[in-house]
N, C-alpha and C positions, 0 to 999 in steps of 0.2 A: 142807419149802420152798416157799412160793406160786411156779407158775414163772411167767416172763414171755413172751410170744411179741412184738416188737417188728414192722413188718411199714410200710415207706414203703422207696420209690426213693434218696433223699439218705439216701450214707455219715453227715454229721458229723449228723443227723439220729438217726440211728440207736445213733450211737456217744454222744452227748448222750446220748439216755433209758434208754441202756443204765447210762451211770454212775450218774443219778443214781437209777435204778431199785436198781442193785448196794448203793449207800451202804443202804437200808430192809435189807439180807438176802436181797432177792428175787434168784434165779436167771434172766439169763434168754436167750434167743434172739432171732436175729436173721434177716428176710427183705429181700429186693429187690425181690421180686414177689409176685404170684397162684401161681404154680408152688411159687416156697421156701416160701413158707410152707405150702402143705397141704403140704408132705414135711411140715416142720419139728413139723405136729399130730400128724401118722402119729408120730414119731418119739418125742414126749411131747406132750400133751393139757395147755394150760397152762390157766391159772389168772382171769391176764389178758389182754385180747389188744391193743393196740396198733394200732392200720391206717390210715396215708391213706388217702384217698376216689379220689386219684388217681392209677394206679399202670399201669406199662405195659403188662399185660397185662388189662387191666380197675379195675374197683372194691373198694375194700376189704370194700363191702358185699354182694360176690358167696362172699366166706366165710364170712357167716350158716348157704350153704349145704350148708358141713362142719362147723357146730358141733349138736349136740344139743341141745334148747334146755332137754333136762332137764337136761345137764352142768353148770349153774351160772356159765358159761365168762362174764365180764363183757367187754365189748366197749367200749375209747374211740377214739371213730374222731380224726383228726387231717387239717384241712381249713384253704383258705384262704382268706382275710376274701372273697375275690369268691365261695365256694361257701360263704355258711353254712344256708344254704337247705337244702341236700343235707346238711350235718351234722344241722337238726333234724328233716329225713327217715328218716336212721338213725335216729334217738333213737325215731322212732315204731314203723320195724322190731324194736325190742329192743335197741338199745345205750343202754349202763347213760352215758354222757357222752360228750365232746367237745370238743380242742383247736382254737386255731384259733395259725396259722404267723403269726410268731413265735410258737413254745413258749414260752412262761409257768413256767420249771423248778416253782414256788412250788406253782402249779394241780397240776401232774403230782403235787407232795407230799403235798399236799390230798385230792388225789383217793385216791390210794395210801394213808391214810392211813385213809378211808370203808371201800376195796376187801374188807381181810378178814374183814369181817362181814358182807356180802348173804349167803352162803350161809349163816349162821345168821337175817338175816334174810328169806329163802324162808320155811325150816323154818317161825320163827313165823307169819308170816301164812299155813300151811300148817293150822297152832294155831287159830290162830283161824277159821279152815273148820269145824272141831270144835268150837266153843264158837258159831258161829250156829247150828247141828243143833239143840243140845245148850240153848241160853237167847236164841237171836235177837240172842246182840249179833255187834257185827262192829268188834274194836277201842271205838271212842269211839263210835261208833251201834248203834243201838236199832231192829231189824225186820228179819222174812224174806219180806215179801212179793217175789214177783216181780221189781218193780219195784225192791228195793230189794235184791236177789240181783244184778243187772246193774251197779247202783253198785257192789257192795261186790267183784264180779271184774276193773271196771275199775279203780278204788282199787288192789286186790291186784297190779296187770300194772303199773304207774306207779307205785308209791312206789316202790319198789327204785331209778328210774331218779335222772335231773339234768332229765326234760325237766319243760317250764311247764307247766301244767294249771288248765284254765277252767273255771267252776264256775259253768252257768248255773239256775235257779227263783226260783218264785215266793218274797216275804217271805216267810220264815220255815221256811223247807221244812229250815236244818240244814246255813247253805253252811260256817260260818266251823266247826263240831264236824265237816262232810265234809275242812276243809282240818286241822282240828288230828290229825286220824287221817291222813292221808297223810302228812303230819312224822313222825308216833309210827310213822310202819311206812316208813322213811327212809333211809337213811344217814347221816342230820343229828339224828337225834334227840337226841344228845347234846349238842346246839346248840339256841341259843333258836331260840322260834315269837315272833312279832312279829305282832299283828293289826294293821290302820289302817283306817279307815274312809275311803274319799276325798270320800266326800259328807259329813264330821260335822266338817271340818277348814276354819277362814274360806281362801277361793283368797291370801289373799295369805301366810298362814306355811305354807302346803301342802310349799312346796317346801325352806325349814328345814327343817318337820317329817320330811322324806324324808331331804334328805344332808343337814343339819346344817348349820351359821353358825359362823364365829369373831365371837371377840368384836368389842366397836362397829362391824360388819357393817350395821347397821340400829340404826334408835333401840331403844333396849329393847334390846338384845343384849349384856349385861352380863358377857358370859361362852362361853367355848366351847361349843357345846351338836352333840352328836354323834347324826346321824340316823337313822333308822332301815337304812336299809342298815351303816351304821355297826353299829349295834346288833347284828344277825344273821348279822354277818357268821360261814359254818363252817353257818350253818339254814336256818331256810325262812320268808319277808317272806310275809304272805297280804295281798290288797290288793281290798280287797272295795269294791264298787259303782266297779267300773275307769272305769267310762263318768261317773262323776262328777269325775274329775280334770282339770282345767284342758290344754288341744290342747297351750299351750305347752309344758308339765313331759310332757308323753305324748310331745316329742321328747327331753326329757336322760335318758326311763324309757333311751326304746328304747334310746341311747346305751349302759346302764350295760349293756342286757341283750347289745349285740354287744358290748361291750371289754372287761364287771368294774370300768370304773372310772367314777369320779364325781368332784365339787371341790362342799365345802360355799361356802356362799353367804357373800362376800366374801373366796375365794381364788380362786389360779389351780392351786394343786398337787393333785396329782390322786390319790386316792388309790384304793386294790384293793379290789376285794369279791370275795368268793366266798356268791352265795346263790341259793339256790334260790325265784324267783316264782308262788305261787301267786293267780290272781283271780281276782273273783265278782261276779258282774252279773246284779240281778234283770230285766233288761229284755232283749230278741232283740239279742244282740252284733251283725250281723248290719245292723237296723234302726239301730243307734245308730252304725255305720256311715256309710250314705249319712245319717242326720241332721245328720253334723258331730259327734258328741259320743262317738266312736271313730277315733283313726288305723287305715288300714288294714295300714302296714307294722308298725304296733302289736300291733292285732288279729292278724295271720297268727303273730305271735311268742309274743304269750300263749295263745295256743290251738293247740299243740302237740299235748295230746294233753286233751278237750272230754268231760267229763263233765257230766249233768244232768240233776237231784236232781228226784224226780215230786213235787209237790204232794202232801200228806193223805190227798184224796180218791179217787184212784190208787190208794193202798195197804195198803185192803180192811181186814180184823183188825188192821192193825198200829197203829189209832188205840187199838186195848184196851187192846195190849202199852205201847204208850207212854206210856197214860192211869195204869195200874197200877205203871211205873216209877216216873213222880212220886208219884202217891201212895203209894207204900212210902217214896220221901225222907222225904214228910213226915211219914211215922209215924213214924221213926224220928229225924227230928228233932227232935216238939216227945212223942217217948212217949206215943202214940195208935195204936192197933189199926181203924183203918178201915178202911170198902169201900163196892165202891158199889152200893147198891143195884137192883132189875131195870130197873128206867125211865129212871134216871140209866145204864146200857150201852145201852140200847136208843137212847137223845135221843144217842149218841158216835156211833154207828155212822152212824146215819140224818143226822145233819147232816158237810154238804159243808165246814167250815173252809176257810172263805180265809182265812185268818189264820197256816194252818197250824201246825204242831206247835207255833211258837209261843202261839196263841192256844189252842194245847188245855192246854199247861201251865198258862198263866196262871188257863181254867180250873175246873182239879182246884184249884191253890190256892183260888181263890174256895168252892168247891162243899166244899175241905176248912173253910175261915175259918166261914163260912156255918151249920158244924153248931153241936150244941151240947155240949159240953166232955163229957157225959155218954151224947154217943148215940158208939153203935158203926159207924155209917155215917156220907156223908158227906150234906150239905145236894143237895135235888135244887133247885138253881138255873136260873134261864133262863138258857137261850142269849143270849151276843150279841146286840140286834135289827139286822138288817141296814139303815144304812142308805139311805135313798133315792139316790137316780141326781139328779144335774140335770138339769133339762126338758130336752127334746127339742129338738136348731134354735138353744139358744141360742153364742153366738159374738160375737167379739171381733173389731175393726177395727182392723188394723196397717199405716202407710200404709208407701209404700216408700220405701227411705234410711234403719229404721230402725235402730237398733243393736239385737243380739243378745242384750247384758244386756238393751237396754230394753224387746222382745218378749219376754225369758223372764219380765221383773216385771211387766208386764202381765197374761201367762197366769196366773202364778203367781197372784194377787191374786183375780182375774176367776174363779176353779175354785177358792179359796179362800170368794171370796164366795159362789155359785153352792151351793157344799156349808154353805151357813148356819155357815162358821168352825168347820166341823168338820174337824182337820187330819188324820185318822187316814184319813178320805172325799179328800179332798183330794190327799196324798202317794199315795192308790193310784190314780187317775185319773192324777197327772200321771208316773205309775209311777218315781217315787223316795221313798227312806226317809222315814221322818217326820224326822228328825235333819237330812238335807239340807232338807227344809221351814222347821225350826224359824232352822237356820244365813243363809237363804236371806230371812226375815221377820226377824231381824236385823242384818240387810245394807240394805236397805229401811229399816228406822225403826220396824219397828213390832215392840210387844212381843211376843215367841214367844209369851207363854202368856195370853196376858189371854181372854176370852170364855170367862173357869173350863174353860179346855180339859183343867185340868192332870187332872181325874179321866178325861176321854178315853184320857191319854196314858197311865197307869197304868196304861188295858184293853189297851190295843194296844201299846202299845212296847215294853216289855220289856227293854230292853236293847237292843244294837247287831243290827244282823241281822247273824241264825248262816243 
């Protein structure tokens, strides 16, 4: 039977936690300070430790020194509202989750419902290490280069915890696949994984999409709508392109992270949610903070455990491994047995792949399509020609007093003009996704698909940012 140690200098808190934990059929021991806690650890090593951060003779974090990292003991830290940052630091040190006083007992039950699977989960991560050595796979991810080995190690460490994760990498490096892998290796994997591209939703609708709305709350709201936070309760919410989220909504997101509560648009009734957040950006997040695109306090909240995804050009022979995997999928789907000729293999390894994994996947699909139905090899199709950059020295002048929205509009339209109307190139220079660019152009009254750009989109977009 699982055993729980509760360490808190407040007798009321110890009694309340003991009662709620006992209802779940777990045995408990209690301690009022570090000295008593260490005595209890000697008497019986617990499966779970609930510990206050502030104790009469030290910090609950000190107990990490008494626990063997290989023992699999889960540590839940307890903190007051004023010391949430300390709880975040504890998560970085290895704590599984944290509770904020006054303790919400429903949240305690939610934590306990996930904890019994933690040991099995760590064993599964160990099994994935074996698959990585044999097949180059780690969960949903593929590649065994040193750069990816480091990513897998970070995912393996943080996945079983409750820590928020910030994924940073160029467009097309596989951020959404990494987020899905984190979810599948987490204690929340039996619950929903929802992905939302913050740059692909109109600023007028994003609050409703995130938090939901009540019927009649605005024109067109003819029914109640549950937002992402409500639908992802108990699971994981992946916020792609977090730097594209409007600043005013970032304030509300920060409140949800701090309190676990939100309100649908059109009501003052608070709804509780238990969601793990994984955020992603293809920008430098610190630069986004300096530019006013990302709130500093939200950045620190989301950046508990940052993971940098390497570009494909830094992954060596992973290019060949990925290309073969994409070709195998196409062969299975279409009943073919095509292979890459030597010239294509050389080209795959020599090209820098500015569009990363997404561009590689699109290229393999083109090569498969262009080969004849009676051919056993893929076609040797040319790689996408690199588009020329705008002329050096090109600049726009924005008068003092111009609103940020108008400055953005002028910059986007001027960049698009310099790129000859090629939206993929304009989005790359602006540091935004193609979907975000289309969204902005629609707002400005431009036809987002004018100037024969549909072929350009089908070549380079390939769906939401990954």
